[in-house]
C-alpha positions as CSV (number, residue, x, y, z in Angstrom):
1,M,0.0,0.0,0.0
2,D,1.6,3.3,-1.1
3,I,0.8,6.4,1.0
4,V,1.1,9.4,-1.4
5,I,1.1,13.2,-1.1
6,A,-2.0,14.5,-2.9
7,G,-1.7,18.2,-2.1
8,V,0.6,20.7,-0.5
9,G,0.1,24.3,0.7
10,Q,2.2,26.9,2.4
11,I,2.1,30.6,3.3
12,P,5.2,32.8,3.1
13,V,7.3,32.6,6.3
14,G,7.6,35.9,8.1
15,E,6.3,38.2,10.8
16,H,2.6,38.1,10.3
17,W,1.6,40.5,13.0
18,E,-1.8,41.1,11.4
19,L,-2.9,37.5,11.1
20,S,-4.2,35.2,13.8
21,L,-3.2,31.6,14.5
22,R,-6.5,30.4,12.9
23,T,-6.1,32.5,9.8
24,L,-2.6,31.3,9.2
25,A,-3.8,27.7,9.5
26,D,-6.8,28.2,7.3
27,R,-4.7,29.6,4.5
28,A,-2.3,26.7,4.5
29,I,-5.1,24.1,4.7
30,R,-7.1,25.6,1.8
31,A,-3.9,25.9,-0.2
32,A,-3.2,22.2,0.2
33,Q,-6.8,21.3,-0.7
34,K,-6.7,23.6,-3.7
35,D,-3.4,22.0,-4.9
36,A,-5.0,18.5,-4.7
37,A,-8.1,19.7,-6.5
38,S,-6.1,21.2,-9.3
39,Y,-5.0,17.6,-10.3
40,C,-8.6,16.2,-10.2
41,A,-11.3,16.1,-12.8
42,Q,-14.2,18.3,-11.8
43,G,-15.8,16.8,-8.7
44,G,-13.0,14.3,-8.1
45,E,-11.7,16.3,-5.2
46,E,-14.7,15.1,-3.1
47,S,-13.0,11.7,-2.7
48,L,-10.0,13.5,-1.1
49,K,-11.9,15.1,1.9
50,P,-9.8,14.4,5.0
51,Q,-11.1,12.2,7.8
52,A,-8.5,13.5,10.2
53,L,-6.3,16.6,10.8
54,Y,-3.1,16.2,12.7
55,I,-1.6,19.4,13.9
56,G,2.0,20.1,14.8
57,N,2.3,23.0,17.2
58,F,4.7,23.9,19.9
59,L,3.9,27.3,21.4
60,G,0.2,28.0,20.7
61,H,-0.9,27.4,24.3
62,T,1.9,29.6,25.7
63,I,2.4,32.4,23.1
64,S,-1.1,32.6,21.6
65,H,-2.9,31.4,24.8
66,Q,-4.8,28.9,22.7
67,A,-4.9,25.1,23.3
68,N,-7.4,22.6,21.9
69,L,-6.4,23.5,18.3
70,G,-8.0,20.4,16.9
71,A,-11.5,21.8,17.6
72,L,-10.6,25.4,16.8
73,L,-8.9,24.8,13.4
74,T,-11.2,22.1,12.0
75,T,-14.3,24.3,12.6
76,N,-12.5,27.4,11.3
77,S,-11.6,25.6,8.0
78,G,-14.9,23.9,7.4
79,L,-13.8,20.5,8.5
80,D,-16.2,20.1,11.4
81,G,-16.5,16.8,13.1
82,I,-13.4,15.0,11.9
83,E,-10.7,13.5,14.1
84,S,-8.1,16.1,15.1
85,F,-5.6,16.8,17.8
86,T,-2.3,18.5,18.4
87,I,1.1,16.8,18.5
88,E,4.0,18.4,20.2
89,A,7.7,17.6,19.8
90,A,9.2,21.1,20.0
91,E,10.5,22.1,16.6
92,A,9.8,18.6,15.2
93,S,6.1,18.9,16.0
94,G,5.0,19.3,12.4
95,A,7.2,16.4,11.2
96,A,5.9,14.2,14.0
97,A,2.3,15.1,13.0
98,F,3.2,13.9,9.5
99,H,4.5,10.6,11.0
100,A,1.2,10.2,12.9
101,A,-0.8,10.7,9.7
102,V,1.3,8.1,7.9
103,L,0.7,5.6,10.8
104,A,-3.1,6.4,10.8
105,I,-3.4,5.7,7.0
106,A,-1.1,2.6,7.2
107,S,-3.3,1.2,10.0
108,G,-6.4,1.4,7.8
109,F,-8.4,3.5,10.3
110,V,-8.0,6.6,8.1
111,D,-8.0,6.9,4.3
112,T,-7.1,10.5,3.9
113,A,-5.5,12.9,6.4
114,L,-4.4,16.5,6.5
115,V,-1.2,17.4,8.3
116,L,-0.7,21.0,9.5
117,G,2.4,22.6,10.9
118,I,1.5,26.0,12.5
119,E,3.3,28.5,14.6
120,K,2.5,32.1,15.5
121,Y,5.8,33.1,17.2
122,T,5.3,36.9,16.9
123,D,2.4,37.0,19.4
124,L,5.3,37.5,22.0
125,I,8.5,39.4,21.6
126,G,11.8,39.7,23.4
127,A,12.7,37.8,26.5
128,E,9.3,36.3,26.9
129,A,9.4,34.7,23.5
130,E,12.9,33.4,24.1
131,S,11.7,31.9,27.4
132,A,8.8,30.2,25.7
133,V,11.1,28.6,23.1
134,S,13.4,27.4,25.9
135,Q,10.7,25.0,27.0
136,M,12.2,22.6,24.4
137,I,15.2,22.0,26.7
138,D,15.4,20.6,30.2
139,Y,13.8,23.1,32.5
140,D,15.0,21.8,35.9
141,Y,18.7,21.5,34.8
142,E,19.2,23.8,31.9
143,A,16.5,26.5,31.3
144,V,16.2,27.5,35.0
145,Q,20.0,28.1,35.0
146,G,19.6,30.6,32.1
147,M,20.5,28.2,29.3
148,T,18.7,28.7,25.9
149,P,18.6,26.7,22.7
150,T,20.9,29.2,21.1
151,A,23.4,29.0,24.0
152,Q,23.3,25.1,23.7
153,A,24.2,25.4,20.0
154,G,27.0,27.7,20.8
155,L,28.5,25.2,23.3
156,L,28.2,22.4,20.7
157,M,29.9,24.5,18.1
158,Q,32.7,25.4,20.5
159,R,33.2,21.7,21.3
160,Y,33.3,20.8,17.7
161,L,35.9,23.4,16.9
162,Y,38.0,22.1,19.9
163,E,37.6,18.4,19.2
164,Y,38.3,18.5,15.4
165,H,40.5,21.5,15.1
166,V,38.3,23.0,12.4
167,P,38.7,26.5,11.1
168,R,35.9,28.7,12.4
169,E,35.1,30.1,8.9
170,V,34.0,26.8,7.5
171,F,30.6,27.3,9.0
172,A,30.0,30.3,6.7
173,D,29.3,27.9,3.8
174,F,26.0,26.8,5.3
175,A,24.6,30.3,5.5
176,L,25.9,31.3,2.1
177,L,24.3,28.2,0.5
178,A,21.0,28.7,2.3
179,H,20.7,32.4,1.3
180,A,21.7,31.7,-2.3
181,N,19.0,29.0,-2.6
182,A,16.3,31.2,-0.9
183,V,16.6,33.8,-3.7
184,N,14.1,31.9,-5.9
185,N,11.8,30.7,-3.1
186,P,8.7,32.9,-3.0
187,N,7.9,31.7,0.5
188,A,11.3,32.6,2.0
189,M,11.7,35.2,4.6
190,F,15.1,36.4,3.3
191,R,15.4,36.3,-0.5
192,R,18.8,37.8,-0.9
193,A,22.2,36.1,-1.2
194,I,25.0,37.1,1.2
195,R,28.7,37.5,0.7
196,R,31.3,35.8,2.8
197,E,32.4,39.2,4.2
198,A,28.9,39.7,5.6
199,Y,29.2,36.4,7.5
200,T,32.6,37.0,8.9
201,Q,31.6,40.5,10.1
202,A,28.3,39.5,11.6
203,P,27.8,40.1,15.3
204,L,28.1,37.2,17.8
205,V,24.8,35.9,19.2
206,S,26.2,33.2,21.5
207,A,29.9,32.7,20.9
208,P,31.1,31.3,18.6
209,L,27.7,31.4,16.9
210,N,27.1,34.6,14.9
211,M,23.9,36.0,13.5
212,F,24.2,34.0,10.3
213,D,24.6,30.7,12.2
214,V,21.1,31.0,13.7
215,A,17.8,30.6,11.8
216,P,15.3,33.3,12.6
217,Y,12.2,32.3,14.4
218,A,9.1,33.4,12.6
219,D,5.4,32.8,11.8
220,G,4.3,30.2,9.3
221,A,1.8,27.5,8.4
222,A,2.2,24.6,6.0
223,A,-0.1,21.7,5.2
224,V,0.1,18.4,3.4
225,L,-2.8,16.1,2.2
226,L,-2.0,12.4,2.5
227,T,-3.9,9.4,1.2
228,R,-3.5,5.9,-0.2
229,Q,-2.7,5.8,-3.9
230,D,-5.8,3.6,-4.5
231,M,-8.0,6.4,-3.0
232,L,-6.9,9.0,-5.6
233,P,-9.7,9.9,-8.0
234,Q,-9.5,8.5,-11.5
235,G,-7.5,10.7,-13.7
236,F,-5.5,12.3,-10.9
237,N,-2.6,13.7,-12.8
238,A,-0.1,15.0,-10.3
239,P,3.3,13.4,-10.2
240,F,3.1,10.6,-7.6
241,V,5.3,11.2,-4.5
242,R,5.0,8.4,-1.9
243,V,6.2,8.2,1.7
244,A,8.8,5.4,1.5
245,G,10.0,5.7,5.1
246,S,9.1,7.5,8.3
247,S,10.8,7.3,11.7
248,V,10.7,9.2,15.0
249,V,13.5,8.6,17.6
250,T,14.2,10.4,20.9
251,D,17.4,10.9,22.8
252,R,18.2,12.2,26.3
253,L,16.7,15.7,26.7
254,S,19.7,17.1,28.5
255,L,23.0,17.4,26.8
256,H,24.9,16.6,30.1
257,D,23.1,13.2,30.2
258,R,24.6,12.1,26.9
259,T,27.7,10.0,26.6
260,D,28.8,12.0,23.5
261,P,27.1,15.4,22.8
262,M,28.8,15.4,19.4
263,A,26.9,12.3,18.3
264,F,23.3,13.1,17.3
265,E,22.3,9.5,18.1
266,A,18.5,10.0,17.5
267,A,19.2,11.6,14.1
268,A,21.4,8.6,13.2
269,I,18.9,6.0,14.3
270,S,16.0,7.8,12.8
271,A,17.7,8.0,9.4
272,Q,18.8,4.4,9.6
273,R,15.2,3.2,10.3
274,A,13.6,5.3,7.6
275,S,16.2,4.0,5.2
276,Q,15.5,0.4,6.1
277,Q,11.8,1.0,5.6
278,S,12.3,2.5,2.1
279,G,15.0,0.0,1.0
280,C,17.1,3.1,0.0
281,Y,20.2,4.2,1.8
282,P,21.8,7.7,2.2
283,G,24.1,7.3,-0.8
284,E,21.0,6.8,-3.0
285,M,19.4,10.1,-2.0
286,D,19.1,12.8,-4.6
287,L,18.7,15.6,-2.0
288,F,18.7,16.0,1.7
289,E,16.6,18.6,3.5
290,V,18.8,18.8,6.5
291,W,17.8,20.6,9.7
292,D,19.8,23.9,10.0
293,G,18.1,25.7,12.9
294,F,21.8,26.3,13.8
295,S,24.6,25.7,11.4
296,I,26.3,23.3,13.8
297,Y,23.2,21.2,13.8
298,A,23.3,20.9,10.0
299,L,26.9,19.7,10.3
300,L,26.3,17.2,13.0
301,S,23.2,15.9,11.1
302,L,25.3,15.3,8.0
303,E,27.7,13.3,10.0
304,A,25.0,11.4,12.0
305,T,23.2,10.3,8.8
306,L,26.5,9.0,7.4
307,F,26.8,11.5,4.5
308,A,30.2,12.3,6.0
309,P,32.6,10.8,8.6
310,R,32.7,12.3,12.2
311,G,34.6,15.6,12.2
312,E,34.6,15.9,8.4
313,G,31.1,17.1,7.4
314,W,32.3,20.5,6.7
315,R,34.5,19.2,3.9
316,L,31.4,18.4,1.8
317,L,30.9,22.2,1.5
318,Q,34.5,23.0,1.1
319,E,34.8,20.5,-1.8
320,G,31.9,22.0,-3.7
321,G,29.3,19.4,-2.7
322,L,25.8,20.1,-1.4
323,G,24.9,22.8,-4.0
324,L,21.9,22.4,-6.3
325,K,24.1,20.8,-9.0
326,S,26.1,18.6,-6.7
327,K,25.7,14.9,-5.9
328,L,23.8,15.7,-2.6
329,P,22.0,19.1,-2.7
330,I,20.9,20.3,0.7
331,L,18.7,23.3,1.8
332,T,17.4,23.5,-1.7
333,M,14.9,26.2,-1.0
334,G,16.9,28.1,1.7
335,G,16.4,25.9,4.7
336,Q,15.5,27.3,8.1
337,K,18.2,29.9,7.9
338,A,16.9,31.8,4.9
339,R,13.4,30.5,4.4
340,G,12.9,31.2,8.1
341,N,12.2,28.9,11.1
342,P,8.5,28.8,12.0
343,L,9.4,26.3,14.7
344,S,6.9,23.4,14.7
345,A,5.8,24.3,11.1
346,S,9.3,23.9,9.7
347,G,9.2,20.2,9.3
348,V,6.1,20.5,7.1
349,Y,7.8,23.2,5.0
350,Q,10.8,20.8,4.5
351,L,8.4,18.1,3.4
352,I,6.7,20.4,0.9
353,E,10.0,21.6,-0.5
354,A,11.2,18.1,-1.0
355,T,7.8,17.2,-2.6
356,L,8.1,20.1,-5.1
357,Q,11.6,18.9,-6.0
358,L,10.4,15.3,-6.7
359,R,7.4,16.6,-8.7
360,G,9.8,18.7,-10.8
361,Q,8.1,21.9,-9.6
362,A,10.9,23.7,-7.8
363,G,11.5,26.3,-10.5
364,A,14.9,27.8,-10.8
365,N,16.0,25.6,-7.8
366,Q,15.1,22.3,-9.4
367,V,17.4,19.4,-8.7
368,K,17.9,17.5,-11.9
369,D,16.3,14.1,-12.1
370,A,15.4,14.1,-8.4
371,R,13.7,10.8,-7.5
372,R,14.4,10.3,-3.8
373,A,14.7,12.8,-0.9
374,M,15.6,12.5,2.8
375,V,14.0,15.0,5.1
376,Q,15.1,15.3,8.7
377,T,13.7,17.6,11.4
378,L,15.1,18.0,14.9
379,G,13.5,19.0,18.1
380,G,16.1,20.7,20.3
381,P,19.7,19.4,19.8
382,A,18.4,16.1,18.3
383,S,16.4,15.3,21.5
384,T,13.7,14.3,19.0
385,A,14.7,13.4,15.4
386,V,12.1,12.7,12.7
387,T,13.3,11.4,9.3
388,H,11.1,10.9,6.2
389,I,12.1,9.5,2.9
390,L,10.0,10.5,-0.1
391,E,10.1,8.9,-3.5
392,R,8.7,9.8,-6.9
393,I,6.9,6.8,-8.5
């Protein structure tokens, strides 16, 4: 039984001060439904009505003071009465919601499901917003001491530089690549390439991280419509993209509890399990939508997923790999760094971007002959890792 992506929808990532949580969600849901309907003969879209809506959201109850999103968003988008609830896994919430939808359809209890990743970060600003985001780390032993996710990433980068004697400037390549690829992404927050000088002169955020090592938190909503291939209406003429593998793995929440903080074990195991499900392995991927909430996380993920040996992931960029015309393109539409990081919605944006590549609909950023994509989303410093493998059929 093939589970396929029938429709995708996203709104531009940014600071949507004027839009409510429910409005952001409704626009993404309707965009996904419209996309699916565009491939159906007239009336055929009726067979693609979702029986469930799985919502990935991290901060709605804290920042927007709104819980019970299943009831709110189904009613607001004309989906009254269907199964719906919220899944939370920090920044990996949307990706985890996608996994839940895959399981629901595979079980046979649901034929068609909508997945929504939604975040309205700008309902708070300043220290209060940073405090809300810090809920993703261990409160008792990290956050209460003043630790933040950004500070964690800074410590990991410092450790990487110390352990592997890597030049600090190698991290510039992640930001340069992301911003170059975002130029042609109409949904990106920053659609301008940057020069290496801009990176090297950027102010520090949490040493040794500078401003271009950190993906900006933002508002966003993205939705995917999933179904079984045999449920598609006759004559459905979209390129078929199936979910070939899907895995969620957790690790110790606190960095100090891990035997090796430089080993993103959950990311490694998640990628391995998704690969085993798909029968395809990392070397067979045509692109990798890696998690770059922080540049050090992109590097550690490349190494965890075996695209590079430990301590040498940075060489892939130095040697000209990872660009759109390389053997393994990453961040093909700008990643979190340049597209923007709408937290729990980011994983669904990643899935949509990979889907567009496999459909051949990525425009100027199209990866040639793309057939298989790995998509990995992290919650915290790989405390939760979600990996999906998509395949064009």
